C-alpha positions as a printed Julia matrix, in Angstrom:
81×3 Matrix{Float64}:
  28.57  29.14  -51.34
  26.45  26.22  -52.44
  22.7   26.32  -51.8
  21.08  23.36  -50.13
  18.03  21.92  -51.89
  14.77  22.91  -50.24
  13.15  20.26  -48.14
   9.56  19.53  -48.93
   7.17  20.0   -46.02
   4.58  17.31  -45.58
   1.09  18.27  -44.44
   0.41  17.86  -40.75
  -1.61  14.77  -39.89
  -5.26  15.22  -38.96
  -5.92  14.35  -35.34
  -8.69  11.81  -35.09
  -9.32   8.33  -33.86
  -8.59   5.55  -36.33
 -11.73   4.62  -38.26
 -11.74   1.07  -36.93
 -12.12   2.46  -33.39
 -15.1    4.71  -34.11
 -18.45   3.59  -32.84
 -20.79   2.36  -35.59
 -23.63   4.52  -34.22
 -21.57   7.65  -34.78
 -20.46   6.59  -38.26
 -24.1    6.07  -39.35
 -25.54   9.24  -37.8
 -27.52  10.3   -40.89
 -31.22  10.62  -39.95
 -34.1    9.07  -41.87
 -36.01  12.27  -42.71
 -39.03  10.45  -44.16
 -40.76  10.05  -40.8
 -42.3   12.77  -38.66
 -40.11  11.97  -35.65
 -36.78  12.86  -37.31
 -36.0   15.47  -34.64
 -36.08  12.83  -31.93
 -33.86  10.58  -34.05
 -31.34  13.39  -34.57
 -31.31  14.24  -30.85
 -30.73  10.57  -29.98
 -27.81  10.38  -32.43
 -26.33  13.62  -31.05
 -26.16  12.06  -27.59
 -23.79   9.41  -29.03
 -21.25  11.97  -30.23
 -18.26  12.66  -27.98
 -17.7   16.11  -26.5
 -14.04  15.76  -27.48
 -12.0   16.98  -30.45
 -12.43  15.15  -33.71
 -12.99  15.23  -37.44
 -16.37  15.18  -39.19
 -17.49  14.74  -42.79
 -20.37  16.49  -44.54
 -21.72  14.32  -47.36
 -24.2   14.83  -50.16
 -27.22  12.56  -50.67
 -25.06  10.12  -52.65
 -22.55   9.78  -49.82
 -19.8   11.79  -51.52
 -17.71  13.87  -49.13
 -18.33  17.6   -49.61
 -16.41  18.93  -46.65
 -14.02  17.65  -43.99
 -13.93  19.68  -40.8
 -12.39  19.49  -37.38
 -13.84  20.62  -34.09
 -12.81  21.01  -30.47
 -16.12  19.38  -29.53
 -17.77  17.11  -32.1
 -21.03  17.19  -30.16
 -21.29  21.0   -30.23
 -20.21  21.33  -33.86
 -22.64  18.74  -35.22
 -25.44  20.19  -33.09
 -24.91  23.55  -34.86
 -25.43  21.91  -38.24
């Protein structure tokens, strides 16, 4: 009996909205921590995040991606960070 060659499995796609459809306010949600009112700025940015599933990126101070995560509610997940 001849063995069939193994088929390679491709990774499952990440479920997220295409980048060109994301709102610019959400994409630039990093707060300016120099001022004393950074908490208010963060709270205002949190209100812009959807309470729907999505993907988020954690970046270092140079903008390099450190971690890519997914959440059932982007709003709740980012609030925890």
